[in-house]
DRENBADREN-327584 format. One record per residue (C-alpha): x negated, y, z negated; residue in three letters. Coordinates in steps of 0.1 Angstrom, whole numbers, padded with zeros to 4 digits, always signed. Example, Ala and Ser with C-alpha at 12.3 -4.5 7.8 and 13.67 -1.06 7.14 Angstrom:
% DRENBADREN-327584
-0123-0045-0078ALA;-0137-0011-0071SER;
% end
This chain:
% DRENBADREN-327584
+0001+0000+0000MET;-0011+0037+0007ALA;-0022+0059-0021ASN;+0011+0064-0039LEU;+0004+0102-0045SER;+0001+0106-0008TRP;+0032+0082-0001LEU;+0052+0100-0026PHE;+0045+0135-0014TYR;+0035+0131+0023LYS;+0042+0095+0037GLY;+0076+0095+0022TYR;+0090+0119+0050TYR;+0068+0112+0079ILE;+0092+0089+0099ARG;+0121+0110+0091PHE;+0135+0127+0120ASP;+0170+0140+0112ARG;+0160+0173+0094TRP;+0186+0192+0114LEU;+0215+0169+0101GLU;+0206+0170+0063ILE;+0234+0192+0055ASP;+0260+0174+0077SER;+0292+0165+0062LYS;+0296+0135+0084ASP;+0297+0104+0064LYS;+0282+0084+0092GLY;+0252+0105+0094VAL;+0247+0109+0056LYS;+0248+0069+0053LYS;+0221+0067+0080VAL;+0199+0091+0060ILE;+0206+0074+0028ALA;+0197+0042+0042GLU;+0164+0056+0056PHE;+0153+0069+0020PHE;+0166+0036+0002GLU;+0139+0017+0023LYS;+0113+0045+0014GLN;+0122+0041-0023ASN;+0119+0003-0022GLU;+0081+0007-0017ALA;+0079+0024-0051PHE;+0103-0001-0070TYR;+0083-0030-0056ALA;+0052-0017-0067TYR;+0033-0038-0095THR;+0002-0030-0114GLN;-0026-0050-0097ARG;-0057-0035-0110TYR;-0071-0017-0140ASN;-0089+0017-0137LEU;-0123+0022-0152THR;-0118+0050-0177THR;-0145+0072-0194PRO;-0134+0072-0230GLY;-0152+0049-0254LYS;-0124+0052-0279ASP;-0093+0037-0263ARG;-0057+0032-0277GLU;-0031+0011-0257GLU;+0005+0022-0262LEU;+0038+0010-0245LYS;+0065+0031-0230THR;+0098+0025-0244THR;+0135+0027-0230TYR;+0144+0047-0209PRO;+0108+0053-0197GLY;+0084+0081-0190LEU;+0090+0112-0168LEU;+0059+0134-0161PHE;+0056+0161-0135GLY;+0093+0168-0131SER;+0085+0203-0124GLY;+0067+0196-0090TYR;+0089+0199-0059THR;+0102+0168-0043HIS;+0136+0175-0027GLU;+0148+0185+0007THR;+0187+0178-0002GLY;+0188+0145+0019ALA;+0212+0118+0008ALA;+0196+0089-0010GLY;+0162+0107-0015GLU;+0143+0108-0047LEU;+0146+0140-0064LYS;+0123+0156-0090ILE;+0085+0154-0088GLY;+0062+0127-0106LEU;+0027+0133-0119GLN;+0005+0110-0097LEU;-0031+0111-0097ASP;-0045+0126-0064TYR;-0072+0099-0060THR;-0060+0067-0075THR;-0022+0075-0070GLY;-0016+0062-0105GLN;+0012+0077-0126PRO;-0013+0095-0149VAL;-0010+0115-0181ILE;-0035+0144-0179PRO;-0061+0146-0208GLY;-0050+0183-0212SER;-0015+0172-0217SER;-0025+0147-0243VAL;-0045+0172-0261LYS;-0018+0197-0259GLY;+0009+0175-0272ALA;-0014+0165-0302LEU;-0021+0201-0309ARG;+0016+0211-0308ALA;+0022+0192-0340VAL;-0004+0212-0359PHE;+0006+0245-0376PRO;-0015+0268-0353GLN;-0016+0295-0381PHE;-0028+0329-0369GLU;-0064+0330-0374LYS;-0082+0357-0393ASP;-0099+0382-0368ASP;-0134+0380-0383LYS;-0134+0348-0402GLN;-0113+0324-0378PRO;-0115+0294-0403TRP;-0092+0314-0427LYS;-0055+0319-0420ILE;-0047+0356-0414LYS;-0017+0359-0437ASP;+0000+0327-0450LEU;+0028+0347-0463ASP;+0038+0357-0427LYS;+0039+0322-0414GLU;+0072+0305-0405THR;+0086+0276-0421GLY;+0080+0255-0390ILE;+0042+0261-0393SER;+0045+0250-0429ILE;+0063+0218-0422GLU;+0038+0210-0393LYS;+0010+0214-0418ALA;+0027+0192-0446LEU;+0035+0166-0418TYR;-0003+0164-0407VAL;-0014+0163-0446ALA;+0009+0134-0451ARG;-0004+0115-0421LEU;-0040+0118-0434LEU;-0031+0116-0471SER;-0051+0148-0477LEU;-0057+0154-0514PRO;-0048+0190-0517TYR;-0017+0211-0526GLU;-0004+0246-0520GLY;-0025+0272-0501ASN;-0055+0251-0501GLU;-0036+0223-0483LEU;-0027+0248-0456TYR;-0061+0260-0453GLU;-0076+0226-0450LYS;-0051+0216-0421VAL;-0060+0250-0403HIS;-0097+0241-0407GLU;-0092+0206-0393LEU;-0070+0220-0364GLU;-0099+0243-0352LEU;-0125+0216-0359HIS;-0106+0191-0336ILE;-0094+0214-0308PHE;-0119+0244-0308GLU;-0150+0227-0320GLY;-0154+0251-0349LEU;-0182+0241-0374ASP;-0163+0252-0403VAL;-0192+0246-0430ASP;-0219+0266-0409LYS;-0193+0294-0401SER;-0185+0298-0438ARG;-0223+0298-0444GLU;-0232+0323-0419LYS;-0200+0346-0422GLY;-0192+0342-0385THR;-0177+0316-0359ALA;-0201+0287-0352VAL;-0191+0262-0327TYR;-0201+0225-0321HIS;-0219+0217-0288SER;-0194+0203-0262ILE;-0211+0170-0267TYR;-0200+0170-0304ASN;-0165+0174-0299ARG;-0135+0152-0294ASP;-0128+0148-0256ILE;-0093+0139-0243PHE;-0094+0119-0209HIS;-0065+0111-0188ASP;-0042+0083-0197ALA;-0035+0056-0172PHE;-0013+0025-0169PRO;-0032-0007-0173VAL;-0004-0030-0175LYS;+0032-0031-0160GLY;+0063-0038-0175GLY;+0088-0066-0168GLU;+0075-0083-0137GLY;+0044-0062-0140ASN;+0066-0033-0123LYS;+0056+0003-0129ILE;+0084+0024-0114PHE;+0121+0022-0113GLY;+0151+0046-0104PRO;+0171+0068-0126ASP;+0195+0094-0122SER;+0209+0126-0138ILE;+0243+0142-0130THR;+0241+0180-0133PRO;+0272+0200-0144HIS;+0291+0214-0116THR;+0318+0240-0115LYS;+0355+0228-0119GLY;+0365+0198-0140PRO;+0378+0178-0111LEU;+0349+0182-0089LYS;+0334+0150-0080GLU;+0298+0149-0095PRO;+0267+0142-0074VAL;+0240+0120-0092PRO;+0205+0130-0084LEU;+0182+0101-0081LEU;+0145+0102-0094PHE;+0117+0080-0099LEU;+0104+0072-0134LYS;+0079+0050-0152VAL;+0096+0019-0165LEU;+0098+0008-0202PRO;+0071-0017-0216LYS;+0045-0001-0192VAL;+0010-0001-0212THR;-0010+0031-0210TYR;-0046+0033-0221ALA;-0052+0065-0240PHE;-0089+0073-0235ASN;-0108+0095-0261TYR;-0144+0104-0267GLN;-0143+0109-0304LEU;-0178+0127-0308ASN;-0167+0154-0334ALA;-0185+0148-0368PRO;-0165+0136-0397ALA;-0146+0166-0414TRP;-0140+0161-0451GLU;-0131+0124-0451ASN;-0115+0125-0417THR;-0139+0106-0394ASP;-0133+0093-0360ALA;-0115+0062-0372ILE;-0089+0085-0391LYS;-0086+0110-0363ARG;-0079+0079-0338LYS;-0052+0069-0362MET;-0036+0105-0365LEU;-0035+0107-0327TYR;-0016+0074-0324LYS;+0008+0083-0351GLU;+0015+0117-0334ILE;+0020+0102-0299LEU;+0043+0074-0311THR;+0064+0100-0329THR;+0065+0130-0308THR;+0062+0114-0274GLY;+0051+0130-0240LEU;+0064+0145-0207GLY;+0099+0156-0199ALA;+0133+0149-0214LYS;+0118+0137-0246THR;+0149+0151-0265ASN;+0170+0122-0248VAL;+0145+0095-0253GLY;+0122+0097-0224TYR;+0084+0097-0229GLY;+0083+0076-0262GLN;+0056+0051-0271PHE;+0051+0022-0295ASN;+0019+0001-0303ALA;
% end
């Protein structure tokens, strides 16, 4: 099979020659167009995971998608209005064609769980004004502290979570920064690196992709709904999350504990689009 990224965004339309009839109301024309795209769609539904990619991270965590699956890259354009066509974009790696989860998205999803307190302008390892922080930030800090069983309370706990966040995501060397009185950062080689996550095993029948649909609200209670078909990653597909956990230990939080923390966050919050209705959830 051709590279799936090319097939989805280019090859999918190459043999289609009825562009002037896409908006036709003729049921016969619509049927012919729908049948064309149904055949195109089958290439994705039939695809199985036949090989594992060599990934760069030395610290690897395998997690499985759960029902109803994973939808990533839905903001990309993939729609001409043709009947039977897969609507909504999908994140597919340009080189391998695999349904990739970018490392930047993994890092962003992990950091979103941290409080992101406003930093002091001159001493970023300190919180600028804890009294002005929202309840959401406080709850996030308490959540992270519970996951790591941090032995602190009150303002000290919030400060420690703030330090950990900067240590992980910005490479701030808290001890040296405090000693010198100005921000000091670890080398890029001494920070946690978040690589792209790729599927390494298919779900049932070793399949990766399957169809799903949404039915947008339309005007008028008696108007016939028009379901929009889209492609998703199926449940029970195993993804390898690849890290390079190079950051030195902070307090008692070493690479092993950080890896556990990342796993707990990803299996709780999920990734991608439509997580509020169950998509993008993982389990071990």
